[in-house]
C-alpha positions as a LaTeX table, in Angstrom:
\begin{tabular}{lrrr}
\hline
Residue & $x$ (\AA) & $y$ (\AA) & $z$ (\AA) \\
\hline
Met1 & $-18.67$ & $-11.36$ & 8.34 \\
Asn2 & $-21.69$ & $-13.60$ & 8.00 \\
Asp3 & $-22.91$ & $-16.24$ & 10.44 \\
Val4 & $-21.17$ & $-19.16$ & 8.70 \\
Ala5 & $-17.83$ & $-17.36$ & 8.57 \\
Asn6 & $-18.12$ & $-16.49$ & 12.27 \\
Ala7 & $-19.07$ & $-20.07$ & 13.13 \\
Val8 & $-16.06$ & $-21.32$ & 11.15 \\
Met9 & $-13.77$ & $-18.92$ & 13.03 \\
Asp10 & $-15.29$ & $-19.96$ & 16.37 \\
Ala11 & $-14.72$ & $-23.64$ & 15.59 \\
Ala12 & $-11.16$ & $-22.99$ & 14.44 \\
Glu13 & $-10.44$ & $-20.97$ & 17.58 \\
Arg14 & $-11.68$ & $-23.79$ & 19.82 \\
Arg15 & $-9.46$ & $-26.29$ & 18.04 \\
Met16 & $-6.46$ & $-23.93$ & 18.00 \\
Arg17 & $-6.70$ & $-23.54$ & 21.79 \\
Ser18 & $-5.76$ & $-27.18$ & 22.25 \\
Gly19 & $-3.84$ & $-28.07$ & 19.11 \\
Gly20 & $-2.41$ & $-24.88$ & 17.67 \\
Phe21 & $-2.12$ & $-24.43$ & 13.92 \\
Asn22 & $-1.85$ & $-28.14$ & 13.26 \\
Gly23 & $-4.76$ & $-28.94$ & 15.55 \\
Phe24 & $-7.49$ & $-28.60$ & 12.93 \\
Ser25 & $-8.40$ & $-29.38$ & 9.36 \\
Phe26 & $-11.04$ & $-27.84$ & 7.13 \\
Arg27 & $-12.90$ & $-31.16$ & 7.23 \\
Glu28 & $-13.05$ & $-31.06$ & 11.04 \\
Ile29 & $-14.13$ & $-27.42$ & 11.05 \\
Ala30 & $-16.87$ & $-28.19$ & 8.51 \\
Glu31 & $-18.10$ & $-31.06$ & 10.74 \\
Asp32 & $-18.05$ & $-28.81$ & 13.81 \\
Val33 & $-20.11$ & $-26.14$ & 12.05 \\
Gly34 & $-22.37$ & $-28.51$ & 10.13 \\
Val35 & $-21.43$ & $-27.32$ & 6.66 \\
Lys36 & $-19.54$ & $-28.79$ & 3.73 \\
Ser37 & $-15.78$ & $-28.35$ & 3.55 \\
Ser38 & $-16.27$ & $-26.29$ & 0.38 \\
Ser39 & $-18.19$ & $-23.74$ & 2.47 \\
Val40 & $-15.20$ & $-23.35$ & 4.79 \\
His41 & $-12.95$ & $-22.87$ & 1.72 \\
Tyr42 & $-15.39$ & $-20.33$ & 0.31 \\
His43 & $-14.95$ & $-18.06$ & 3.33 \\
Phe44 & $-11.28$ & $-18.88$ & 3.98 \\
Pro45 & $-9.44$ & $-20.16$ & 0.89 \\
Thr46 & $-6.50$ & $-21.47$ & 2.94 \\
Lys47 & $-5.83$ & $-22.72$ & 6.43 \\
Glu48 & $-3.34$ & $-19.85$ & 6.82 \\
Lys49 & $-6.01$ & $-17.26$ & 6.02 \\
Leu50 & $-8.42$ & $-18.85$ & 8.50 \\
Ala51 & $-5.85$ & $-19.02$ & 11.30 \\
Ala52 & $-4.70$ & $-15.43$ & 10.63 \\
Ala53 & $-8.33$ & $-14.22$ & 10.72 \\
Val54 & $-8.92$ & $-16.01$ & 14.04 \\
Val55 & $-5.80$ & $-14.45$ & 15.57 \\
Arg56 & $-6.68$ & $-11.00$ & 14.23 \\
Arg57 & $-10.21$ & $-11.21$ & 15.64 \\
Tyr58 & $-8.95$ & $-12.44$ & 19.02 \\
Thr59 & $-6.33$ & $-9.68$ & 19.17 \\
Asp60 & $-8.87$ & $-6.99$ & 18.32 \\
Arg61 & $-11.39$ & $-8.24$ & 20.87 \\
Leu62 & $-8.85$ & $-8.50$ & 23.68 \\
Gly63 & $-7.38$ & $-5.11$ & 22.77 \\
Glu64 & $-10.82$ & $-3.50$ & 23.01 \\
Ala65 & $-11.52$ & $-5.17$ & 26.36 \\
Ile66 & $-8.16$ & $-4.03$ & 27.75 \\
Asp67 & $-8.76$ & $-0.47$ & 26.52 \\
Glu68 & $-12.17$ & $-0.36$ & 28.20 \\
Glu69 & $-10.75$ & $-1.39$ & 31.57 \\
Leu70 & $-7.72$ & 0.88 & 31.31 \\
Ala71 & $-10.00$ & 3.81 & 30.43 \\
Leu72 & $-11.73$ & 3.25 & 33.78 \\
Gly73 & $-8.38$ & 3.72 & 35.53 \\
Ala74 & $-7.63$ & 0.07 & 36.24 \\
Asp75 & $-4.04$ & $-0.96$ & 36.91 \\
Pro76 & $-2.44$ & $-2.51$ & 33.78 \\
Tyr77 & $-1.05$ & $-5.42$ & 35.83 \\
Asp78 & $-4.54$ & $-6.24$ & 37.08 \\
Val79 & $-6.12$ & $-5.81$ & 33.66 \\
Leu80 & $-3.78$ & $-8.14$ & 31.80 \\
Ser81 & $-3.55$ & $-10.78$ & 34.50 \\
Ser82 & $-7.33$ & $-10.86$ & 35.03 \\
Ser83 & $-7.94$ & $-11.09$ & 31.27 \\
Phe84 & $-5.73$ & $-14.16$ & 31.00 \\
Arg85 & $-7.03$ & $-15.56$ & 34.30 \\
Lys86 & $-10.56$ & $-15.54$ & 32.89 \\
Thr87 & $-9.33$ & $-17.72$ & 30.04 \\
Val88 & $-7.47$ & $-20.11$ & 32.36 \\
His89 & $-10.64$ & $-20.57$ & 34.42 \\
Ser90 & $-12.91$ & $-20.96$ & 31.38 \\
Ala91 & $-13.80$ & $-24.17$ & 29.59 \\
Asn92 & $-11.19$ & $-23.29$ & 26.95 \\
Arg93 & $-8.31$ & $-22.89$ & 29.44 \\
Met94 & $-5.77$ & $-21.64$ & 26.88 \\
Cys95 & $-5.41$ & $-18.47$ & 24.87 \\
Pro96 & $-5.14$ & $-19.64$ & 21.25 \\
Ile97 & $-2.40$ & $-17.10$ & 20.60 \\
Thr98 & $-0.34$ & $-18.41$ & 23.50 \\
Val99 & $-0.58$ & $-21.89$ & 21.96 \\
Leu100 & 0.42 & $-20.52$ & 18.56 \\
Gly101 & 3.17 & $-18.39$ & 20.08 \\
Ala102 & 4.80 & $-21.47$ & 21.57 \\
Gly103 & 5.09 & $-22.94$ & 18.08 \\
Ser104 & 5.70 & $-19.68$ & 16.25 \\
Leu105 & 8.95 & $-20.80$ & 14.64 \\
Asp106 & 6.98 & $-23.27$ & 12.53 \\
Leu107 & 4.00 & $-21.07$ & 11.66 \\
Pro108 & 3.26 & $-19.88$ & 8.14 \\
Glu109 & 4.34 & $-16.26$ & 7.75 \\
Glu110 & 0.79 & $-14.88$ & 7.50 \\
Val111 & $-0.15$ & $-16.45$ & 10.83 \\
Gly112 & 3.18 & $-15.59$ & 12.46 \\
Val113 & 2.70 & $-11.92$ & 11.64 \\
Glu114 & $-0.68$ & $-11.92$ & 13.40 \\
Val115 & 0.75 & $-13.75$ & 16.43 \\
Gln116 & 3.50 & $-11.11$ & 16.68 \\
Arg117 & 0.84 & $-8.41$ & 16.38 \\
Phe118 & $-1.01$ & $-9.91$ & 19.37 \\
Phe119 & 2.03 & $-9.94$ & 21.66 \\
Lys120 & 3.11 & $-6.49$ & 20.49 \\
Met121 & $-0.40$ & $-5.18$ & 21.19 \\
Cys122 & $-0.22$ & $-6.52$ & 24.75 \\
Leu123 & 3.21 & $-4.98$ & 25.31 \\
Asp124 & 2.15 & $-1.65$ & 23.77 \\
Lys125 & $-0.92$ & $-1.46$ & 26.03 \\
Leu126 & 1.33 & $-1.98$ & 29.06 \\
Thr127 & 4.07 & 0.46 & 28.06 \\
Gly128 & 1.38 & 2.95 & 27.04 \\
Arg129 & 0.26 & 2.92 & 30.68 \\
Gly130 & 3.70 & 3.67 & 32.06 \\
Leu131 & 5.36 & 0.29 & 32.43 \\
Ser132 & 8.92 & 0.05 & 31.21 \\
Glu133 & 9.64 & $-2.34$ & 28.34 \\
Asn134 & 11.23 & $-4.71$ & 30.86 \\
Glu135 & 8.24 & $-4.59$ & 33.22 \\
Ala136 & 5.82 & $-5.17$ & 30.35 \\
Ala137 & 7.84 & $-8.11$ & 29.01 \\
Glu138 & 8.14 & $-9.63$ & 32.50 \\
Leu139 & 4.40 & $-9.37$ & 33.10 \\
Leu140 & 3.42 & $-10.79$ & 29.71 \\
Ala141 & 5.97 & $-13.62$ & 29.94 \\
Thr142 & 4.86 & $-14.50$ & 33.46 \\
Ile143 & 1.18 & $-14.51$ & 32.55 \\
Thr144 & 1.52 & $-16.53$ & 29.36 \\
Gly145 & 3.99 & $-18.91$ & 30.98 \\
Ala146 & 1.67 & $-19.35$ & 33.95 \\
Met147 & $-1.13$ & $-20.20$ & 31.55 \\
Val148 & 0.98 & $-22.90$ & 29.91 \\
Val149 & 2.10 & $-24.36$ & 33.25 \\
Ser150 & $-1.47$ & $-24.34$ & 34.56 \\
Ala151 & $-2.74$ & $-26.19$ & 31.48 \\
Ala152 & 0.16 & $-28.66$ & 31.44 \\
Leu153 & $-0.34$ & $-29.56$ & 35.09 \\
Gly154 & $-4.12$ & $-29.50$ & 34.91 \\
Asp155 & $-3.95$ & $-27.17$ & 37.91 \\
Leu156 & $-6.01$ & $-24.00$ & 37.60 \\
Glu157 & $-4.48$ & $-22.55$ & 40.75 \\
Ala158 & $-0.96$ & $-22.72$ & 39.29 \\
Phe159 & $-1.79$ & $-19.59$ & 37.30 \\
Asp160 & $-2.66$ & $-17.66$ & 40.46 \\
Arg161 & 0.39 & $-18.93$ & 42.32 \\
Ala162 & 2.62 & $-17.75$ & 39.47 \\
Thr163 & 1.03 & $-14.32$ & 39.00 \\
Thr164 & $-0.35$ & $-13.17$ & 42.35 \\
Asp165 & 2.90 & $-11.98$ & 43.90 \\
Leu166 & 3.97 & $-10.18$ & 40.73 \\
Val167 & 0.69 & $-8.25$ & 40.59 \\
Arg168 & 0.56 & $-7.68$ & 44.37 \\
Asn169 & 4.16 & $-6.42$ & 44.48 \\
His170 & 3.46 & $-4.02$ & 41.62 \\
Val171 & 0.33 & $-2.64$ & 43.29 \\
Ser172 & 2.16 & $-2.33$ & 46.62 \\
His173 & 5.07 & $-0.54$ & 44.91 \\
Gln174 & 2.65 & 1.82 & 43.15 \\
Ala175 & 0.90 & 2.63 & 46.44 \\
Ser176 & 4.16 & 3.29 & 48.30 \\
Ser177 & 5.45 & 5.46 & 45.43 \\
Ser178 & 2.25 & 7.49 & 45.47 \\
Ala179 & 2.37 & 7.89 & 49.24 \\
Ala180 & 6.04 & 8.94 & 49.11 \\
Ser181 & 5.34 & 11.56 & 46.44 \\
Leu182 & 2.39 & 12.95 & 48.43 \\
Gly183 & 4.30 & 12.99 & 51.70 \\
Gly184 & 7.30 & 14.68 & 50.19 \\
\hline
\end{tabular}
C-alpha cells in the first residue's frame, strides 16, 4: 500500500470510530488527506471496499499485537482488556469495529464479513488460550460493551469499573486452581 492509500485508510478509520460506516464520505476523506476525491476512488473504488480494508487492517494489527503478548505468557483476559483499554484512554476512544459491530445488521455484506472476522479472531485467540467459548464470549461482550458505555457516558473510568472485577476474578481463579493442583 502506498502513502496515499494508507492516509486514506487512516482518515476513514478516524471517522469510522465516531460515525461508523455512515460517518464518512469520500469527499470528507479526500479533504482530510488533502487529495482529490478521484484519488480516494482510485485506491478504493467503493466505500464498501474502503471500509472493509480498514477493518481488515485493524483486525490484522490487533491480532498481531495480541499474539505477541500471548507468546510472552500473558493472561488472555489481561491482554484483551488492556488492548481495548488503551483505545478507550486514547484520543480515539472507540474501536472502529465495535462501532461497526453495533450497526452490523445494516452493513454492506463485504464490510459485515470483515466485522465478523474481527470478532471471531478475538474469540479464537481467547479459546486458543484455554478459555471456554462461554468465557471468551463473556469477556469480549463485557469489554466491547464497557467501551460503548464509557464513550456514551463520557466517563473513561466506566470501562475499568465494568472490566476490573471480571479480569481480577479470572486471575484469582487461575491462581487458586494452580495452587490447588500443586498442593494436591
